[in-house]
C-alpha positions as CSV (number, residue, x, y, z in Angstrom):
1,M,0.0,0.0,0.0
2,T,1.4,3.5,-0.8
3,R,1.7,6.2,1.8
4,A,-1.3,8.1,0.4
5,E,-3.4,4.9,0.5
6,Y,-2.3,4.2,4.0
7,A,-3.1,7.7,5.1
8,R,-6.7,7.3,3.8
9,Y,-6.9,3.9,5.4
10,R,-5.8,5.2,8.9
11,G,-8.0,8.3,8.6
12,V,-5.1,10.8,8.8
13,N,-3.5,13.2,6.4
14,Q,-0.4,12.2,4.3
15,G,1.8,14.5,6.3
16,Q,1.1,12.5,9.4
17,I,2.2,9.3,7.6
18,T,5.4,11.1,6.5
19,K,6.0,12.1,10.2
20,Y,5.5,8.4,11.2
21,G,8.1,7.4,8.6
22,R,10.7,9.9,10.0
23,Q,10.0,8.5,13.5
24,G,10.6,5.0,12.2
25,L,7.1,3.8,12.9
26,L,6.3,2.6,9.3
27,V,7.2,-0.9,8.2
28,E,8.0,-0.6,4.5
29,G,9.1,-3.3,2.1
30,P,12.0,-3.1,-0.3
31,D,9.7,-1.6,-2.9
32,G,8.8,1.3,-0.6
33,R,5.2,0.0,0.0
34,I,3.8,-0.1,3.5
35,D,3.3,-3.5,5.2
36,V,-0.2,-2.7,6.6
37,A,-0.4,-5.4,9.3
38,A,3.0,-4.7,10.7
39,T,2.7,-0.9,10.6
40,D,-0.8,-1.1,12.1
41,A,0.5,-3.2,15.0
42,R,3.5,-0.8,15.5
43,L,1.4,2.4,15.4
44,D,-1.4,0.9,17.6
45,A,1.1,-0.1,20.2
46,V,2.5,3.4,20.6
47,L,-0.3,5.9,19.7
48,N,-3.1,7.1,21.9
49,P,-6.4,6.7,20.0
50,V,-7.5,10.1,21.2
51,H,-4.5,11.8,19.7
52,G,-3.9,10.6,16.1
53,G,-3.9,6.9,16.7
54,D,-6.2,4.3,15.1
55,R,-9.7,5.7,15.8
56,R,-11.1,2.2,15.5
57,A,-9.9,1.5,19.1
58,E,-11.9,-1.7,19.6
59,Q,-10.2,-3.3,16.6
60,S,-6.7,-2.1,17.2
61,A,-3.8,-3.9,18.9
62,G,-3.3,-0.8,20.9
63,A,-6.7,-1.4,22.5
64,A,-5.6,-4.9,23.6
65,H,-2.4,-3.3,25.0
66,D,-4.3,-0.6,26.8
67,G,-6.9,-3.0,28.1
68,P,-10.6,-2.8,28.3
69,G,-10.5,-0.4,31.2
70,R,-8.7,2.2,29.1
71,I,-11.4,1.8,26.3
72,A,-14.2,2.1,28.8
73,Y,-12.6,5.3,30.3
74,L,-12.2,6.9,26.8
75,E,-15.8,6.0,25.9
76,A,-17.0,7.4,29.2
77,K,-14.9,10.6,28.8
78,A,-16.3,11.1,25.2
79,E,-19.9,10.6,26.5
80,E,-19.3,13.0,29.3
81,T,-18.0,15.6,26.9
82,R,-20.9,15.1,24.5
83,L,-23.4,15.4,27.4
84,K,-21.8,18.6,28.7
85,A,-21.9,20.1,25.2
86,L,-25.6,19.1,24.8
87,A,-26.5,20.6,28.3
88,R,-24.7,23.8,27.4
89,R,-26.5,24.0,24.0
90,L,-29.9,23.5,25.7
91,E,-29.1,26.1,28.3
92,L,-28.2,28.6,25.6
93,E,-31.4,27.7,23.6
94,E,-33.5,28.2,26.7
95,R,-31.9,31.6,27.5
96,A,-32.5,32.7,23.9
97,G,-36.1,31.9,24.3
98,R,-36.2,29.1,21.7
99,L,-36.8,26.4,24.4
100,V,-39.1,26.3,27.4
101,R,-39.3,23.8,30.2
102,A,-41.9,21.1,29.7
103,D,-43.1,21.4,33.4
104,E,-43.7,25.1,33.0
105,V,-45.6,24.6,29.8
106,E,-47.8,21.9,31.4
107,A,-48.5,24.2,34.4
108,E,-49.4,27.1,32.1
109,A,-51.7,24.9,30.0
110,F,-53.4,23.6,33.1
111,A,-53.9,27.2,34.4
112,R,-55.4,28.3,31.0
113,A,-57.7,25.3,30.9
114,R,-58.8,26.0,34.4
115,Q,-59.5,29.7,33.6
116,A,-61.6,28.7,30.5
117,Q,-63.5,26.1,32.6
118,E,-64.3,28.6,35.3
119,A,-65.4,31.2,32.8
120,I,-67.7,28.8,31.0
121,L,-69.2,27.4,34.3
122,A,-69.9,31.0,35.4
123,L,-72.2,31.5,32.4
124,P,-75.4,30.3,34.0
125,D,-74.9,32.4,37.1
126,R,-74.3,35.5,35.0
127,L,-77.1,35.0,32.5
128,A,-79.8,33.0,34.3
129,S,-81.9,36.0,35.4
130,Q,-81.6,37.9,32.1
131,L,-82.5,34.8,30.0
132,A,-85.4,33.9,32.3
133,A,-86.9,37.4,31.6
134,E,-86.5,37.1,27.8
135,T,-89.3,35.7,25.7
136,D,-87.7,36.5,22.3
137,E,-85.6,33.6,21.1
138,A,-83.3,35.9,19.0
139,R,-82.6,38.1,22.0
140,V,-81.7,35.0,24.1
141,Y,-79.4,33.9,21.3
142,A,-77.8,37.4,21.1
143,L,-77.2,37.5,24.9
144,L,-75.6,34.0,24.9
145,E,-73.5,34.8,21.9
146,A,-72.3,38.1,23.3
147,E,-71.3,36.4,26.6
148,V,-69.5,33.5,24.9
149,R,-67.6,36.0,22.7
150,R,-66.6,38.1,25.8
151,I,-65.2,35.0,27.4
152,A,-63.3,34.1,24.3
153,R,-61.8,37.6,24.1
154,E,-60.8,37.5,27.7
155,L,-59.1,34.1,27.3
156,A,-57.3,35.3,24.1
157,A,-56.1,38.4,25.9
158,S,-54.8,36.5,28.9
159,A,-53.0,34.1,26.6
160,A,-51.3,37.1,24.9
161,V,-49.6,38.2,28.1
162,E,-46.5,36.7,29.6
163,P,-47.2,33.5,31.7
164,A,-45.9,35.2,34.9
165,E,-48.4,38.0,34.4
166,A,-51.3,35.7,33.6
167,S,-50.8,33.7,36.8
168,A,-51.3,36.8,38.9
169,P,-54.9,37.3,39.9
170,A,-56.5,39.8,37.5
171,A,-58.6,42.6,39.0
172,T,-61.6,42.5,36.6
173,G,-64.1,43.7,39.1
174,E,-66.2,40.6,38.6
175,G,-67.1,38.2,41.4
176,G,-66.9,34.6,40.7
């Protein structure tokens, strides 16, 4: 295998293979071609997989030399780094306002649903006497429609404010 082919095979640039050659780490035949098996064994025995060694640690002779504990440590360290980066990204997304906490959304949805339920359940108390006095079906319909639309507007308006503001009791002047 040529040095260029070996560089692609190892996943490093050709300059790194040249450096290995100067360090006497390459096993080359009389024709100048690299003996892959012998060179792999030599490199895997001396290189740290994290810093330019064979990135296929579980297949390398270096992995056997380092032992399973070393591989487990490297895997755990990589996972820890990945999780820290993920946590930092999520924190930044939350600060930027692109993410919200699920428990806060659930609490807000519950509060809004409760508000809608209370407004609807208060309809009979507010309209019973007016509707009882009406004999005109169109007038009854108009009163009901006006009240339902008022409730819908109030719910929409409360949804448009920030959640912290919506959770504070509103002074509407209505009892109920």
